N, C-alpha and C positions, 0 to 999 in steps of 0.2 A: 837868266833874268829877262823878264818880259819888257819889251820896249813900248808896249801898247799902254794906253790909259786904262783906268778901272772901267769895267763894264757898267753901264747904266741900266737899272732894272725899269722895265716899262710897266706902268700901272694899267690894269685892265680897264677898259671902259665899261660903263654900265648901260644896260639894255634900255630901249625907250619906254617900255610899259611899266615894269617892276622897279626900274631904276636900281639894279642890283648887279654886282660884278659876277656873283656867283652864277646868276642866270645867263649872263653874257658868256662866260667861260663854257657853260653847258651848250650854248648855242654853237659856239665855235667847235666843240667836239662833236656835235651832231653833224656838222657841215661836211657835205660830200660833193665833189666835183665843183666846188665854188658856189653852190646854190644856197646862199645865205637866207634868201627870202623863204625857201622851203624849210630850212632849219628853224627859222623863227616861227612858221606856222605849225610845225610839229611840236615844238615846246610849248607854245601858247595854248594849242589844243589840249595837250597833256595837263597843263596847269588847270585849264577850265574843267576837264574831267575830274581831276583831283578835288577842286572846289565843290563839284556837284556830289561826289561820292562821299567825301570826308566831312563836308560842312564846316571846314575851317580854312584858314589861310594856307594857300597851296606853297607859298614861300616857306612857311615854317616846316610843312611836310618835306619839301626839298631839303632843307637844312638838316632836319633830323635824319633823313635817309643818308645823306652824305656823311654826317657825323657817325652813324652806326656802321657804315661800310669802310670808313677810313682805317687802314691798317696801322699797327704801331711798328711792326717789323717786316722787312722784305728780305728776299733771298737773292744774293748776287753770286755769280760763278767766279771763283778766284783760282788762278793757276799757281800751285805751289809743289815744289819737289817733283815736277814732271806730270803731275795729275791735276785734274780739275775738282775743286771742292765747292760745295754749295754753302756759303757762309751766311748766317743771319746778320742782318745789319739793321739798326734803328734809322728810321727815316723821319724827315722833318714834316711839319704840318702842310707846307705847300705842295711837297711831292706825294704826301698821303692823300691830300684832296684830288690831286691829278689822277692818282691810281683809282680812287673811289669813283670818280667821275667816269673814267674808262671802263672799269668793271660794270657799272650800272648800265652804261649804253650797250656794252657787249652783251650783258645778260637779257636787256630788253630786246635786242635784235634777234637773239637766239629763240625767244618766245614764239609760239605758234600762233596762228590765227590773224587777227584784225590789222589794222593799219599801225604804223609806228607810234602815233600819239597814244593810242589804247595800251599798246604794249609798254610803253614808257611810263605812263600813268600807274598802270597796275604794278610794275616793277618798283616804282618809287613808293607806292603804298606798302608793298611787301617789305622793302628794306627798311621803312620807318617802323614797321611792326616787328622787325627782327627776323625776317625770313626772306626766301627768294635766292635767285642765282648769284647775285652779288654778294650777299652775306655768306653763302656757301664758299665762294671763292676766297673771302677774307679768312674764314676758318680754315680753309685748306692751307693757305699761305702761313697762317700761324701754326698749324700742325707740322708743316714741313720745317719751319724755323726751330720749332722745339726738337724735332728729331735730329736736325743738324747742329745742335748746340755745342757739340763736341768740337767743332771746327771753328768756334767763335774766336779763338786766339789768333787765327790767321788774317783777321781784318786788316 
């Protein structure tokens, strides 16, 4: 039995320009080596490019991209009977959003060419349209979960 008190959840702060928690979590995930000013710069430039290309609110494009990339099922490794099985597990909305943001940033970093702001804006546009590296990762995860459905009883 735990002797500790219940864990208090921290509420994410909102960013200064868009006043949105989702934007702030994106900034915190872009962050490398503690350079938050650079992370702000990258995301705000990407949002500006989105607004120029799409001619609509960049926040709605960001939300739509994250909604389309968010997975319903993830695969976890479970040890049973001496061997490891890949078991499909349904995930909650917060964990799904975290995965979606991680996949979007990884796919944008893998893109070739320009600076990070351009790569991120083009990846967000592609994800909002239903294509791109992050969408491919989601489909791949769902296929693997469907293939290992036989081990679902091992949850």
